[in-house]
C-alpha positions as CSV (number, residue, x, y, z in Angstrom):
1,X,39.3,18.2,-9.9
2,X,36.3,19.2,-12.1
3,X,33.7,21.5,-10.6
4,X,31.0,19.4,-12.2
5,X,30.1,16.7,-9.7
6,X,28.2,14.7,-12.4
7,X,30.4,13.7,-15.3
8,X,28.6,13.1,-18.6
9,X,27.3,9.7,-19.4
10,X,30.2,8.6,-21.6
11,X,32.6,9.8,-18.9
12,X,31.1,7.4,-16.5
13,X,32.0,4.5,-18.8
14,X,35.5,5.9,-19.2
15,X,35.8,6.2,-15.5
16,X,34.8,2.5,-15.0
17,X,37.4,1.6,-17.7
18,X,40.1,3.7,-15.9
19,X,39.5,2.0,-12.6
20,X,38.5,-1.6,-13.6
21,X,40.4,-1.9,-16.9
22,X,38.8,-2.0,-20.3
23,X,37.8,-5.7,-20.4
24,X,36.4,-5.8,-16.8
25,X,34.6,-2.5,-17.2
26,X,33.1,-3.5,-20.5
27,X,31.8,-6.6,-18.8
28,X,30.2,-4.5,-16.0
29,X,28.7,-2.1,-18.5
30,X,27.3,-4.9,-20.7
31,X,25.8,-6.5,-17.6
32,X,24.2,-3.3,-16.5
33,X,22.8,-2.5,-19.9
34,X,21.4,-6.1,-20.1
35,X,19.5,-5.3,-17.0
36,X,18.1,-2.1,-18.4
37,X,20.6,0.1,-16.5
38,X,22.3,2.9,-18.4
39,X,25.5,4.5,-17.0
40,X,24.5,7.6,-19.0
41,X,21.7,8.1,-16.5
42,X,24.4,8.9,-13.8
43,X,24.7,12.4,-15.1
44,X,21.0,13.0,-14.7
45,X,20.3,11.2,-11.4
46,X,20.1,12.7,-8.0
47,X,22.7,10.9,-5.9
48,X,20.1,10.5,-3.1
49,X,17.3,9.5,-5.4
50,X,15.7,6.0,-5.5
51,X,16.9,5.3,-9.1
52,X,20.5,6.1,-8.2
53,X,20.3,3.9,-5.1
54,X,19.1,1.0,-7.3
55,X,21.8,1.5,-9.8
56,X,24.5,1.7,-7.1
57,X,23.1,-1.4,-5.5
58,X,23.3,-3.3,-8.7
59,X,26.9,-2.3,-9.4
60,X,28.0,-3.2,-5.8
61,X,26.4,-6.6,-6.3
62,X,28.4,-7.2,-9.4
63,X,31.6,-6.3,-7.5
64,X,30.8,-8.2,-4.4
65,X,32.6,-11.3,-3.4
66,X,36.3,-11.9,-3.6
67,X,38.4,-11.7,-6.8
68,X,39.9,-15.2,-6.0
69,X,43.5,-14.2,-5.9
70,X,45.9,-11.5,-7.1
71,X,45.2,-12.3,-10.8
72,X,41.9,-12.8,-12.5
73,X,42.9,-15.9,-14.5
74,X,39.7,-16.0,-16.4
75,X,40.5,-12.6,-17.8
76,X,44.1,-13.6,-18.3
77,X,43.1,-16.7,-20.3
78,X,40.7,-14.8,-22.4
79,X,43.2,-12.0,-23.1
80,X,45.8,-14.6,-24.1
81,X,43.4,-16.4,-26.4
82,X,42.2,-13.1,-27.9
83,X,45.7,-12.1,-28.7
84,X,46.0,-15.3,-30.8
85,X,42.6,-15.1,-32.5
86,X,43.1,-11.5,-33.5
87,X,45.9,-12.6,-35.8
88,X,44.2,-15.6,-37.1
89,X,44.0,-19.0,-35.4
90,X,46.5,-21.5,-36.6
91,X,45.2,-25.0,-37.4
92,X,46.8,-28.4,-37.9
93,X,46.0,-30.9,-40.6
94,X,46.3,-34.6,-40.0
95,X,49.4,-34.6,-42.2
96,X,51.1,-31.9,-40.2
97,X,50.4,-33.7,-37.0
98,X,51.9,-36.9,-38.4
99,X,55.0,-35.0,-39.7
100,X,55.7,-33.5,-36.2
101,X,55.5,-36.9,-34.6
102,X,57.9,-38.4,-37.2
103,X,60.3,-35.5,-36.6
104,X,60.2,-36.0,-32.9
105,X,60.7,-39.8,-33.2
106,X,63.7,-39.3,-35.5
107,X,65.1,-36.7,-33.1
108,X,64.8,-39.1,-30.2
109,X,66.7,-41.8,-32.1
110,X,69.5,-39.4,-33.1
111,X,70.0,-38.4,-29.4
112,X,70.9,-42.0,-28.5
113,X,74.3,-41.2,-29.8
114,X,74.6,-37.9,-28.1
115,X,73.7,-38.5,-24.5
116,X,73.7,-41.2,-21.9
117,X,70.4,-40.0,-20.5
118,X,67.5,-42.4,-21.1
119,X,65.0,-41.5,-23.9
120,X,61.8,-39.8,-23.1
121,X,58.9,-42.1,-23.9
122,X,56.1,-39.6,-23.2
123,X,53.5,-38.7,-25.8
124,X,54.8,-36.8,-28.9
125,X,52.3,-34.1,-30.0
126,X,51.7,-31.2,-32.4
127,X,50.1,-28.1,-30.8
128,X,48.4,-25.0,-32.1
129,X,49.1,-21.8,-30.2
130,X,45.9,-22.2,-28.3
131,X,46.9,-25.7,-27.4
132,X,50.2,-24.3,-26.0
133,X,48.2,-21.9,-23.8
134,X,46.0,-24.7,-22.5
135,X,49.0,-26.9,-21.6
136,X,51.3,-24.2,-20.2
137,X,49.0,-21.8,-18.3
138,X,49.1,-23.9,-15.0
139,X,52.8,-23.7,-14.7
140,X,52.8,-20.1,-15.9
141,X,50.4,-19.2,-13.2
142,X,52.6,-20.9,-10.5
143,X,55.7,-18.9,-11.7
144,X,54.0,-15.5,-11.9
145,X,51.3,-15.4,-9.2
146,X,53.7,-14.6,-6.3
147,X,54.9,-11.4,-7.9
148,X,51.3,-10.5,-8.7
149,X,50.5,-10.7,-5.0
150,X,53.3,-8.2,-4.2
151,X,52.1,-5.9,-7.0
152,X,48.6,-6.0,-5.8
153,X,49.6,-5.2,-2.2
154,X,51.7,-2.2,-3.4
155,X,49.1,-0.8,-5.7
156,X,46.4,-1.3,-3.1
157,X,48.2,0.8,-0.6
158,X,48.7,3.6,-3.1
159,X,45.2,3.4,-4.5
160,X,43.6,3.7,-1.0
161,X,45.3,7.1,-0.8
162,X,44.2,8.0,-4.3
163,X,40.6,7.1,-3.6
164,X,40.4,10.2,-1.4
165,X,40.4,12.2,-4.6
166,X,37.8,10.2,-6.5
167,X,34.5,11.8,-7.5
168,X,31.8,11.6,-4.9
169,X,29.6,9.5,-7.2
170,X,32.3,6.8,-7.5
171,X,32.7,6.8,-3.7
172,X,28.9,6.4,-3.3
173,X,29.0,3.6,-5.9
174,X,31.5,1.6,-3.8
175,X,29.9,2.3,-0.5
176,X,31.9,0.5,2.2
177,X,33.4,-1.9,-0.3
178,X,36.5,0.1,-1.2
179,X,38.9,-2.7,-0.5
180,X,36.9,-5.2,-2.5
181,X,36.6,-2.7,-5.3
182,X,40.4,-2.2,-5.4
183,X,41.0,-5.9,-5.2
184,X,38.8,-6.5,-8.2
185,X,40.5,-3.7,-10.1
186,X,44.0,-5.0,-9.4
187,X,42.9,-8.6,-10.2
188,X,41.5,-7.5,-13.5
189,X,44.6,-5.3,-14.3
190,X,47.1,-8.1,-13.6
191,X,44.9,-10.5,-15.4
192,X,45.1,-8.5,-18.6
193,X,48.8,-7.9,-18.1
194,X,49.7,-11.5,-17.4
195,X,47.3,-12.7,-20.1
196,X,49.0,-10.6,-22.7
197,X,52.4,-12.1,-21.7
198,X,51.0,-15.7,-21.8
199,X,49.7,-15.0,-25.3
200,X,53.1,-13.6,-26.4
201,X,54.8,-16.7,-25.2
202,X,52.3,-18.9,-27.1
203,X,53.2,-17.0,-30.3
204,X,57.0,-17.5,-29.8
205,X,57.5,-20.8,-28.2
206,X,58.6,-23.7,-30.5
207,X,57.7,-26.4,-28.0
208,X,57.1,-27.2,-24.4
209,X,60.6,-26.4,-23.1
210,X,62.5,-24.5,-25.7
211,X,62.7,-21.4,-23.4
212,X,64.6,-23.5,-20.9
213,X,61.6,-23.2,-18.5
214,X,59.5,-26.4,-18.1
215,X,56.0,-25.1,-18.9
216,X,54.4,-28.6,-19.1
217,X,54.3,-31.3,-16.4
218,X,55.1,-34.9,-17.3
219,X,57.2,-36.2,-20.1
220,X,55.3,-34.8,-23.1
221,X,57.3,-33.6,-26.1
222,X,55.5,-31.2,-28.4
223,X,56.1,-28.7,-31.3
224,X,54.1,-25.7,-32.4
225,X,54.5,-25.9,-36.2
226,X,53.2,-22.4,-36.9
227,X,55.9,-20.9,-34.7
228,X,58.6,-23.1,-36.1
229,X,57.5,-22.2,-39.7
230,X,57.6,-18.4,-38.9
231,X,61.1,-18.8,-37.5
232,X,62.2,-20.6,-40.7
233,X,60.8,-18.0,-43.0
234,X,63.6,-16.1,-44.8
235,X,66.4,-18.5,-43.7
236,X,68.7,-20.1,-46.2
237,X,68.0,-23.4,-44.5
238,X,65.1,-25.7,-45.5
239,X,62.0,-25.7,-43.3
240,X,62.5,-29.5,-43.0
241,X,66.0,-29.0,-41.4
242,X,64.7,-26.3,-39.1
243,X,61.9,-28.5,-37.9
244,X,64.2,-31.5,-37.2
245,X,66.7,-29.3,-35.4
246,X,63.9,-27.9,-33.2
247,X,62.7,-31.4,-32.6
248,X,66.1,-32.5,-31.4
249,X,66.3,-29.6,-29.0
250,X,62.8,-30.4,-27.7
251,X,63.6,-34.0,-27.0
252,X,67.0,-33.1,-25.5
253,X,65.1,-30.9,-23.0
254,X,62.6,-33.7,-22.4
255,X,65.4,-36.3,-21.6
256,X,67.1,-33.9,-19.2
257,X,63.9,-33.1,-17.2
258,X,62.8,-36.7,-17.2
259,X,66.2,-38.1,-16.1
260,X,66.9,-35.3,-13.5
261,X,63.7,-35.7,-11.5
262,X,64.8,-32.8,-9.2
263,X,65.4,-30.3,-11.9
264,X,61.8,-29.1,-12.7
265,X,60.9,-28.5,-9.0
266,X,64.3,-26.8,-8.5
267,X,63.7,-24.3,-11.3
268,X,60.1,-23.5,-10.3
269,X,61.0,-23.2,-6.6
270,X,63.9,-20.8,-7.5
271,X,61.6,-18.6,-9.7
272,X,59.0,-18.6,-6.9
273,X,61.6,-17.6,-4.4
274,X,62.6,-14.6,-6.5
275,X,59.0,-13.6,-7.2
276,X,58.0,-13.7,-3.5
277,X,60.8,-11.4,-2.5
278,X,60.5,-9.0,-5.5
279,X,61.1,-5.4,-4.6
280,X,58.4,-3.0,-5.5
281,X,59.5,0.6,-6.1
282,X,56.7,2.5,-4.2
283,X,57.8,5.8,-5.6
284,X,57.3,4.5,-9.1
285,X,53.8,3.2,-8.1
286,X,52.9,6.6,-6.6
287,X,54.2,8.4,-9.6
288,X,52.0,6.4,-12.0
289,X,49.0,6.7,-9.8
290,X,49.5,10.5,-9.3
291,X,49.2,10.8,-13.1
292,X,45.6,9.5,-12.8
293,X,43.1,12.3,-12.5
294,X,40.0,10.6,-11.2
295,X,37.8,13.5,-12.3
296,X,39.0,13.2,-15.9
297,X,39.2,9.5,-16.7
298,X,39.5,10.0,-20.4
299,X,43.0,11.2,-19.9
300,X,44.1,8.2,-17.7
301,X,47.2,6.5,-19.0
302,X,47.7,2.8,-19.1
303,X,49.5,1.6,-15.9
304,X,52.8,0.1,-16.9
305,X,53.9,-2.6,-14.5
306,X,57.4,-2.8,-16.0
307,X,58.5,0.5,-14.2
308,X,57.6,-0.6,-10.7
309,X,60.3,-3.2,-10.0
310,X,63.2,-2.0,-7.9
311,X,66.4,-2.1,-9.9
312,X,68.6,-3.1,-7.0
313,X,67.9,-6.6,-5.7
314,X,68.7,-7.5,-2.1
315,X,71.6,-9.7,-1.2
316,X,69.4,-12.7,-0.9
317,X,67.6,-11.9,-4.1
318,X,71.0,-11.5,-5.9
319,X,72.0,-15.0,-4.7
320,X,68.7,-16.4,-6.1
321,X,69.1,-14.6,-9.4
322,X,72.7,-15.9,-9.8
323,X,71.5,-19.4,-9.0
324,X,68.7,-19.1,-11.6
325,X,70.9,-17.6,-14.3
326,X,73.5,-20.4,-13.8
327,X,71.0,-23.3,-14.0
328,X,69.3,-21.9,-17.0
329,X,72.6,-21.3,-18.7
330,X,73.7,-24.9,-17.9
331,X,70.4,-26.3,-19.4
332,X,70.8,-24.3,-22.6
333,X,74.5,-25.0,-22.9
334,X,73.9,-28.8,-22.4
335,X,71.1,-28.8,-24.9
336,X,73.2,-26.9,-27.5
337,X,76.1,-29.3,-27.1
338,X,74.0,-32.5,-27.2
339,X,72.1,-31.1,-30.2
340,X,75.4,-30.5,-32.0
341,X,76.5,-34.1,-31.6
342,X,73.1,-35.5,-32.5
343,X,72.8,-33.5,-35.7
344,X,76.4,-33.7,-36.9
345,X,76.6,-35.2,-40.4
346,X,72.8,-35.3,-40.7
347,X,71.7,-31.6,-40.9
348,X,74.0,-29.4,-43.1
349,X,72.6,-26.3,-41.5
350,X,73.1,-27.3,-37.9
351,X,76.0,-24.9,-37.2
352,X,74.1,-22.0,-38.6
353,X,71.0,-22.9,-36.6
354,X,72.9,-23.2,-33.4
355,X,74.3,-19.7,-33.9
356,X,70.8,-18.4,-34.6
357,X,69.4,-19.9,-31.4
358,X,72.3,-18.5,-29.4
359,X,71.7,-15.0,-30.8
360,X,68.0,-15.5,-30.2
361,X,68.6,-16.0,-26.5
362,X,71.3,-13.3,-26.4
363,X,69.1,-10.6,-27.8
364,X,66.1,-11.6,-25.6
365,X,64.1,-14.7,-26.4
366,X,60.5,-15.2,-25.3
367,X,61.5,-16.1,-21.7
368,X,63.9,-13.2,-21.2
369,X,61.5,-10.6,-22.7
370,X,58.4,-11.9,-21.0
371,X,59.8,-12.4,-17.5
372,X,61.9,-9.3,-17.7
373,X,58.8,-7.1,-18.3
374,X,56.4,-9.1,-16.2
375,X,58.2,-10.0,-12.9
376,X,61.4,-7.9,-13.1
377,X,63.5,-10.9,-13.8
378,X,66.3,-10.1,-16.2
379,X,68.3,-13.2,-17.2
380,X,71.8,-13.0,-18.5
381,X,72.0,-15.2,-21.6
382,X,75.6,-14.4,-22.1
383,X,76.4,-17.2,-19.7
384,X,75.1,-19.7,-22.3
385,X,78.4,-19.6,-24.2
386,X,80.4,-20.3,-21.0
387,X,78.0,-23.1,-20.1
388,X,78.3,-24.7,-23.5
389,X,82.1,-24.6,-23.2
390,X,81.8,-26.2,-19.8
391,X,79.9,-29.2,-21.2
392,X,82.4,-29.5,-24.1
393,X,85.2,-29.7,-21.6
394,X,83.2,-32.2,-19.5
395,X,83.1,-34.5,-22.5
396,X,86.8,-34.1,-23.3
397,X,87.7,-35.0,-19.7
398,X,85.5,-38.1,-19.6
399,X,82.7,-39.5,-21.7
400,X,78.9,-39.2,-22.2
401,X,78.2,-41.1,-19.0
402,X,80.5,-39.0,-16.8
403,X,79.3,-35.7,-18.4
404,X,75.6,-36.5,-17.9
405,X,76.1,-37.9,-14.4
406,X,76.6,-34.4,-13.2
407,X,72.8,-33.8,-13.7
408,X,72.0,-36.6,-11.2
409,X,72.2,-34.1,-8.2
410,X,72.3,-30.3,-8.0
411,X,75.4,-30.4,-5.7
412,X,77.4,-32.0,-8.6
413,X,76.8,-29.1,-11.0
414,X,79.2,-26.2,-11.3
415,X,78.4,-22.8,-9.9
416,X,78.8,-19.5,-11.6
417,X,82.5,-19.2,-10.9
418,X,83.1,-22.7,-12.3
419,X,81.7,-21.6,-15.7
420,X,84.6,-19.2,-16.0
421,X,87.2,-21.9,-15.4
422,X,85.9,-25.4,-16.3
423,X,89.4,-26.9,-16.4
424,X,89.9,-26.0,-12.7
425,X,86.5,-27.6,-11.9
426,X,87.5,-30.9,-13.3
427,X,91.0,-30.7,-11.9
428,X,89.5,-30.3,-8.5
429,X,87.3,-33.3,-9.0
430,X,90.3,-35.4,-10.0
431,X,92.2,-34.1,-7.0
432,X,89.3,-35.0,-4.7
433,X,89.1,-38.5,-6.1
434,X,92.9,-39.0,-5.9
435,X,92.8,-37.8,-2.3
436,X,90.0,-40.2,-1.4
437,X,92.0,-43.1,-3.0
438,X,95.2,-42.1,-1.2
439,X,93.4,-41.9,2.2
440,X,91.9,-45.3,1.6
441,X,95.2,-46.9,0.7
442,X,96.9,-45.2,3.6
443,X,94.4,-46.7,6.0
444,X,94.9,-50.1,4.5
445,X,98.7,-49.9,4.8
446,X,98.5,-48.6,8.4
447,X,96.4,-51.6,9.4
448,X,98.9,-54.0,7.8
449,X,101.8,-52.4,9.6
450,X,99.9,-52.7,12.9
451,X,99.5,-56.4,12.2
452,X,95.8,-56.2,11.4
453,X,94.2,-57.9,8.5
454,X,92.7,-55.1,6.4
455,X,89.8,-57.4,5.5
456,X,88.8,-57.5,9.2
457,X,89.1,-59.9,12.1
458,X,89.3,-63.6,11.1
459,X,86.2,-65.6,11.8
460,X,86.8,-68.4,14.3
461,X,86.8,-71.9,12.8
462,X,83.9,-74.1,13.7
463,X,84.6,-76.7,16.4
464,X,85.6,-80.2,15.2
465,X,83.8,-83.3,16.3
């Protein structure tokens, strides 16, 4: 620790940034300067002087109250929006909006030949990336906040120990509000981390559900033309084909979530269950915090949340993870198969586009990358090919109606083992049905042999006059 108990003025600003995070600290500094308070005066003040007392009181007031949860979502939303505006805000012309609606309407019509699920009659919209953030952030918050609570608890425990090594001036600044100070710091830090992830999703998502995760409530279908256009750049397929293909996938997701009313809640509940029980590697937390020299804030590294998740899930967590991997693979596999049927003979580049989407998921699409780094949730997209094969066999064994009927209840869907052997899954179904029929017939024949009418006892005739 430095022998100088009074860091230079610029060091005080850096210290605030180290503890609060850049954005939150800059807001505090700007507020202080607006009130005529200069952190540079810290180096010249006597810690027991009146001026210092006033300054500390002002700062404690700014940090008083509660952060409102494990994530400062105001900071998160601002960080997400800033990540978009830094690269130039995408806009939509009236013609582009109309084109998206036409693509979605045509896609919905094509799907009538590819699935027995009812069409989605929700609004069809074109979104900018900022629109995507506005529509998706509520569900994003629900999926990520539980793990933020665990992160905050883990870092708070470690930071309380680290605070013993903080400069005396910083301790005096916080007074008896150390826990509030830490809560604000963690809330700001996770706000920036989660906001950056939300912004990244907004820059990669083609629509409301293309990640397989239902980010939007209701039956809205939407496309983000700027993201679709970026994906189409450099492909030997016309942008028009790419847009229509993406529109079919968007409407296929919409039909699935609208017809299977249980599916959205099932997915979100499963993700929340994982996030609530996430394992935090306290040794990794301590290691990161040990690298922070509170007396030399200019050398403070950025805290990286991706290193703090325990690599070994518990038995219950592994069960939840397998469950989530399977349902996401089934969704993606079904959408791929349905899109193939809907676009056959209409989009020459459909086969190539399907392979691109499969590779996109296999190499880490937006959902895999974002949730892998944010909440320690690594999905295994390799199961998508097995799931697609399952739905192909389902159609061969029956028809559109029987295939899509499996989505009517989670108990009807295959589990992870069934994806490895779909023929056995359908053979077992046939055997179960045959067994039920045999048992029914055996019961009828047994009643007849016993002299009983299988239709039940005969009703007595009404009395005659």
